[in-house]
N, C-alpha and C positions, 0 to 999 in steps of 0.2 A: 504494500499499499504505499509506504513511504517513497519507494523508486518511482511509482506513478506520480506522486505529488511533485517529486523532483523534475520529472519530465515535463510535466504541464507548466510548472513554474518556469523552466528553463526555455521552453518554447514561447510563453507569453513574453520573457524578458528579451530573447534575442530577436524575435520577429521584428519589433519596431527598430531594434538597434540596426539589424541587416539593412531595412529600408533607408534609415538615415545615412548609413555608410554608402549605399549605392547612390544616394541623392548628392552627398558630399557638397562640394563647392558649387555644383550646378544648381542648388536650391535657390529660390528667391531670397533676397536680403530681408531681414526683419524691418518692420515699419516703425517699432517703438522700442524705447529702452526705459526700463523701470528701475527707480533708485529708492532704497529704504535708508532714511535719514533720521539722525538724531538732531535736536535743536541745541545750538550752543548757548542758547539762554534757557535755563530749566523752567522758567515760568511760561515757556511757549511750547507749542505742540510738536511732537515728532510727527513725520509724516512719510508718505510714499509720494514720489514725484514721477511723472510721465514725461519723457522727452520724445519728440517727433523725429523720427529718422527718415521719413518719406523723402525721396529726392525731388522735392518741389521747391522752386526757387524761393529763398528765403526762410525755409521751414526746417532744413536739416540741422538737427541738434537744438531745436527751439523747445522752450518749455511749453507743454500742452495742458497739464493739469496736476493738482496735488490732492492727496486724501489724508487729513490729519487723522491721528488715532487718540483715544481717550487716555487720560492720565498724563503725567509729566516725568521726565527722566526714565523713560522705559530703556534707554541704551540700545537702540536698535543696532542688530548685529547681523547674524546670518540669515538669508534667505535660502530657498531652495537654489541650487546652482544652475537649473535649467527650468524654463517655462513648462509646466506639466500639460498634459492634454487636459481640456476643460477650462483652462485659464484661471484656476483658484491657487493662488500662491501663498505658501507658508513663509511667515517672517518672525523671527524672534525678537523680542525685547528683553535682552538677558538681564537688565538691571531689575526690571519689575518682575520678571518671571512669567510674563505674558507673552503668548504667540497670537498674532493676527493672521487671518486668512483673508487675503484680498481677492475679490472677484474682479478679474480684468478682462473680462469677456468683451466689454466695451472700453477701450484704452483710454478715451477721452473723458469717461465718467467711471473712474475706479471707485469701488465700494468695499466695505468691510462685510464680508459674508459671515464671519464668526471669529470668536476669540476664546482663548482658554488659559488657564494657569496650570496649577499642580493637577496631576493625574496619578491615581493609584498611589498617593503618597509621594510621587517623584516630582522634583522641583527643578525649575531653570532648564527648560528645553534648550538645545543648542543648535543641532544640525538635523537637516530633513533630506530623505531621498526616497524616490517612489519604488514601490515594489511592482512586480509584474501584474498584480491584480488591481493596480491603480491606488491601493493604500499607500500611506506614509509610514516609513520607519524613521522613528524620532530617538535621538539620544537626549537623555536627561542628566544634568551634571551631578546632582546631590538629592539627598533627602535627610529628613530629621530621624534620629533614633534615640534611645536612651542615653547613648554616650556622646550625643552631639551631632556634628555634621557627617553624614555617612555617604558612601558611594551611591550614585544615582542608579540608573538603568537604561533599558530599551523599552520602547513602546511602539506597537503597530496602531496606527489611527486610520480611521476612514477619511475620506477626502474633505468631509466637514468638520473634522476635529474630534469625533467621538472614539473613545478607547476601544480597541478590539482585544488586545492582550498585552501584557507587560511582563517584565523580569527585573528583579533587583539585583544589582551588583553588591548589595550589602549581605554578605554571607560569610561563615566561617571559612578561614584560609585565604580570603582575598583581602588584599591590602586596603585598609580604610581610606587611604588617601588617593585611591583610584577615582577618577571623574570621567565618566564616558563623554568623549568629545565629538568625534565624527564617526559615522558607520558606512558600511559597504555591503550590501547584499550580494551573494554569489550563487544565484539559482542552480547553476550547473554543479556545484559542489555541495549544495545544501548548507551553505555556511554564510556567517556574517563576520566581517572584520570591523574591530571598533579600536579606537585610539583612546588615550587617556589623559590627555593634557588638561590641568585645572585652570579655568579661565581667572581664578583668583591668584594663581602663581604660588600655591602653597603645597603642591603635591610632591611627594617623594617617589611616586610611581610613574612618572610622566614618560619613562623610556619603555613603557609596557605596551603590548598589542594584545587584544584579547580575541579568541576565536569562539565563536558560538555556533550551535546549529540552528539554521534558519526556520527548519519545520516545527520545532518546538521551544526554541529559546534556551536550549541547554549550554551552559558555559563549559567548553571542551578544554580550552588551553589558556594560559597566560604566558607569552613569550617575551623576553626581553631584547630590545634592539642592541646589538653588540657595538661597542665604541669602534672608531676608525683610528687613523694615525693621530688626529688631533685630540682624541680621548673623549670627546662629548658629543659626537655626531648624533647618537641615538637619543638624545634628550629631547623631551616634549614631543612625542608622537602626535602628528597632526592630521593628515588626510590620505586615506587609502583610495586608490584609483585602480579600476579594472581596465585590463587591456582588452584589445579587439576579440581576442579568443575566448573572452568570457570565462577565463579560468585564472590567468595571471595577474598578480596583484603587485603593485608598487606602492610604498608607504612613504610619504615625506615626514620630516621633523621640522620644528621651528628652529632647531639647531643646524639646519641647512644640510642634513644628511638625507639620502635617498636609498631606500631598501627594497630589495626584491624578496618576497616571501616564498617559501619552498614547503612542499608536502602539506598543503593546507587541509586536504581530507585524510591525511594519514595520522599516525601515531605520534609522530615527533616533528612537528612543523618548526621552521626556523627561518631566520632573517639574514640576509646578506647585504652588506653595504656595497652599492654599485656606483655611487657618485656622491660628491659633496661640493659645497660652495663655501666661500669664506663668510664668516659671520662679521657683523659690525655692531657695536655697542648700542644696546637698547633697540635693535631692530631684529626681526626674525624673518626667515624665509617662510612663505606662507601658502597661499592657495594655488594648487596646480589644476590643470585641465589635460585631458587626453584628446588629441585630434589625429585620429588615424594612427600612424606609428610615430607621432610627434608628442613629446611630453613638455608642456609649457609651464613655467613656475616663476614666481616672483622672487628676486634675489636683491634685497635692499642693500647689501654692501656694494653692489654695482649700480644702484639706482636703476635697475633693469628688470625686464621680463626676458627669460631665456627660453629658447626652443632647443630641445634636445631630440635627436633621432634615437628612438628606442626599438628599432627593428630587431636588435640583438639586446633585449632588456638587461643582459648580464655586463653590456659595455656601452651604457649612453654616450653619445657624443654631441657636443654643441654644434648646432648648425647656423643659429642666428640669435641675435638679441636686439631688443630695441631699449636704448639708453634714454631715460627720462632727465629731468632737471637735477642738479646737485643737491637740492633740498627735498627731493620728491622720494618718499618710501612707499613703494607699491606694496599691497597686501592682498586685496581681493581681485581676481580675474574671473571672468565667465566668457565663454565662447558663444558667439551667434550660431544658430542652427545651420546656417549656410557655411560656417567655418571660414568666413571672410573677415570678420571683426572679432575684436577681443575687447570688453571693457575693463577699465582699470580704476580701482579706487585705492585709497592708503591713508597715510599719515604725513605729519609735517607739511612739506609742500603741497601734498595732496588732501590735506585735511578738509578742505572746502572747494575741491575741483575734482572733476571727473575727466578721464581721458579715454579715447578709443584708439586701438592699433589695428592696422590691417594685417592679415594673416594669409599666406599663400599655402594652401593645404598640400600642394604638390611638391613645394621645395622646402617648406618650413620657415620661409623668410617672414620676419616681422618688421613693421615701420610704424611710425606715428601716422594717425589718419589727419592730415592737414585741414580737410574740409571741416572737420568737427571743431569748430570754433564760433565764438559769439561775434556778432557784427562789430567790426573795428578792433577786434582784439589783436594784440601782437603775437600771442602765442595759441596754440590749439588747446581744446578743451572747453568744458562748461563749468563756469564758477557757480558755487552754492552759497556766495555771500553777496552784500550790496543789492539785495532783491527784495521786493515785496512779493509775498507769496499769494498765490490766488485764494488759499483758504484764510488768509489773514496772517499778520506778523512779518516782521523784517529781520529776525534773527538769522545769523549764519547757520547753514546746515552742514552736517557731518554726514556724508555718504558712506555707507558700508556695503551690504549686500546690493547686488545689481545683477539684472538678467534681461536679456533680450527677449522680445515677443517671438512667438512662432509665426512663421510666414502664412 
């Protein structure tokens, strides 16, 4: 029975992926870009912004609409990394522990479809990824127990945010400082990979990767990412990504290591350091995306987004990078469904500014999109300050999660 479940889940997962791969760069570009923003003024609302990307004279990159959310100081953080089918996007407010589900089926009129906080005792949801059945796999960083702050867990949610099932990481033998950060389902192997970085920066277990069984949420293994020549490459496990074969996984760390996981459905899974980047004080390598046989990742020490050829995942090699301004610290990136464009948000010089890069899916070449700029601006990008927002307020906005619309 379990093998049949795995087969059905795998077919559901790989079918749309195969269609996307066939479409590749020939797909029509996205018409809109959605930005999840915190307000720099804690008395004003956090909000979702919609930018117009349609190739109409004077409209490319223009602000189209905003949607404020209830409460203040939500600390807008991660959205889903891709716009889901159906147009309902999950976005977390990590500071408040609230998640908002935005209805973006009419981009010019975004709405809040639902919102939720703690579920099954789990607190502070962090990352979201779609399962083959259309439900959402969410990581929750923490929960309270009799000893204080305990590990959170995983939950499967319906597209409207209702709980289907959950599992707690708070159990005998599991390090209490583990904080589920990001998760990756692997239907072909009946596995889920989760990382463990603590958003509060207090975890002693942040070099751990956890392996679960997808079908019943059983925790199977905790593996430690080994150090490399620098000694700390395995610190702060961040984002697992699935390669095109549906079975191979690369895991990034905030300490700028890149690890290939082995034997995920076996009895002794392990991790191999296959690449690393230099660190820079108070900055971290962050969000990666997979585009065919290319792996794109932010490298703040170089003020750049780097493209690696991972046709041989044991030996990634750099093929391109787009270098930003000397004060720009890239953090979040997301790929357009057509694979022609990449959105970039971050810190310092990017605290109130959004950039778009062009990407050639055939060669892996990256470059700044010079068209994406405001009228009269000397540099590309859209600024999130010195504006009066359609919903009211003039405070500078701090963009974090960003995602392109589906064509």
